[in-house]
PAMAR-881000 format. One record per residue (C-alpha): x, y, z; residue in one letter; residue number from 1. Coordinates in Angstrom, 3 decimals. Example, Ala and Ser with C-alpha at 12.3 -4.5 7.8 and 13.67 -1.06 7.14 Angstrom:
<rs>
12.300|-4.500|7.800|A|1
13.670|-1.060|7.140|S|2
</rs>
This chain:
<rs>
-27.471|-13.386|-20.336|X|1
-25.969|-10.568|-22.369|X|2
-25.252|-7.240|-20.713|X|3
-24.690|-3.773|-22.152|X|4
-23.480|-0.991|-19.855|X|5
-23.673|2.714|-20.588|X|6
-23.695|6.110|-18.925|X|7
-20.079|6.676|-18.037|X|8
-18.270|9.918|-18.658|X|9
-16.157|12.706|-17.259|X|10
-17.479|14.591|-14.245|X|11
-16.059|16.937|-11.649|X|12
-15.681|15.893|-8.056|X|13
-18.984|16.242|-6.249|X|14
-20.953|15.579|-9.391|X|15
-23.275|12.733|-10.317|X|16
-23.611|10.084|-12.977|X|17
-26.132|7.365|-13.618|X|18
-24.951|4.113|-15.121|X|19
-27.357|1.806|-16.910|X|20
-27.077|-1.839|-17.808|X|21
-29.423|-3.487|-20.268|X|22
-29.812|-7.241|-19.944|X|23
-31.188|-9.800|-22.333|X|24
-32.863|-13.008|-21.279|X|25
-36.049|-14.068|-19.593|X|26
-34.439|-14.896|-16.259|X|27
-33.404|-11.328|-15.463|X|28
-36.030|-10.832|-12.775|X|29
-34.782|-13.759|-10.682|X|30
-31.064|-13.149|-10.706|X|31
-28.818|-10.981|-8.589|X|32
-27.237|-8.127|-10.492|X|33
-23.994|-6.431|-9.536|X|34
-21.792|-3.513|-10.433|X|35
-18.025|-3.869|-10.228|X|36
-15.271|-1.414|-10.986|X|37
-11.621|-1.635|-11.858|X|38
-9.220|1.248|-11.515|X|39
-5.851|1.250|-13.297|X|40
-3.419|-1.085|-11.570|X|41
-6.038|-2.386|-9.169|X|42
-8.137|-5.488|-8.858|X|43
-11.767|-5.475|-9.916|X|44
-13.924|-4.783|-6.877|X|45
-17.598|-5.206|-6.091|X|46
-19.371|-1.872|-5.799|X|47
-23.019|-2.808|-5.310|X|48
-25.421|-5.703|-5.669|X|49
-29.178|-6.093|-5.841|X|50
-31.089|-9.339|-5.464|X|51
-34.294|-10.370|-7.188|X|52
-36.301|-9.086|-4.209|X|53
-34.356|-5.801|-4.319|X|54
-32.196|-6.343|-1.284|X|55
-29.028|-4.322|-1.742|X|56
-25.523|-4.169|-0.435|X|57
-22.661|-1.786|-1.081|X|58
-18.935|-1.484|-0.711|X|59
-18.077|0.611|2.322|X|60
-16.386|3.157|0.072|X|61
-19.636|4.023|-1.733|X|62
-22.259|3.637|0.997|X|63
-24.461|6.686|1.227|X|64
-23.325|7.965|-2.180|X|65
-24.285|5.236|-4.660|X|66
-27.665|3.599|-5.168|X|67
-28.292|0.438|-7.157|X|68
-31.759|-0.241|-8.540|X|69
-33.442|-2.447|-11.088|X|70
-36.426|-2.448|-13.411|X|71
-37.543|-6.015|-14.032|X|72
-40.005|-4.942|-16.731|X|73
-37.321|-3.255|-18.809|X|74
-34.554|-5.721|-17.832|X|75
-32.410|-2.842|-16.628|X|76
-30.147|-2.266|-13.660|X|77
-28.900|1.176|-12.683|X|78
-26.196|2.681|-10.536|X|79
-26.865|6.227|-9.387|X|80
-23.566|7.761|-8.290|X|81
-23.632|10.981|-6.295|X|82
-20.926|13.011|-4.557|X|83
-18.343|11.467|-6.841|X|84
-14.717|11.510|-5.816|X|85
-11.545|11.197|-7.894|X|86
-10.988|7.774|-6.313|X|87
-14.217|6.603|-7.969|X|88
-12.445|6.822|-11.326|X|89
-12.556|3.367|-12.904|X|90
-14.115|1.241|-15.573|X|91
-17.484|0.095|-14.282|X|92
-18.895|-3.291|-15.233|X|93
-22.299|-4.810|-14.737|X|94
-22.480|-8.484|-13.910|X|95
-25.148|-11.101|-13.352|X|96
-24.468|-13.556|-10.577|X|97
-26.075|-16.747|-11.951|X|98
-23.881|-17.361|-15.012|X|99
-21.278|-14.704|-14.188|X|100
-21.820|-12.795|-17.428|X|101
-20.155|-9.408|-17.845|X|102
-20.970|-6.272|-19.764|X|103
-18.289|-4.462|-21.740|X|104
-17.555|-1.778|-19.142|X|105
-18.079|1.954|-19.131|X|106
-15.425|4.486|-18.128|X|107
-16.090|6.871|-15.268|X|108
-13.558|9.637|-14.744|X|109
-13.866|12.068|-11.845|X|110
-11.658|15.140|-11.985|X|111
-10.551|16.988|-8.884|X|112
</rs>
């Protein structure tokens, strides 16, 4: 599975961004998709995950602010990020859980 993330950028605190991840492959609809992030000097952390039946889970730090979704027709997964905080600044990566493939990452910078 090949993944291509997009949608990052610079936004002020309190703003919103929507990340997108395009996936190749016919198995997309049956695999769990995830978003991770990695801030400078920190370990990569799981932000959100969505299963094939659209069950979701989130890191405590983003609950109530971020929403993960998927479109199995378009082979896309999204991360809607609202009420962004400077501590959300990181490179965001999409990931598929079956073969552990990674997209190239997209930078999100939140200014205070």
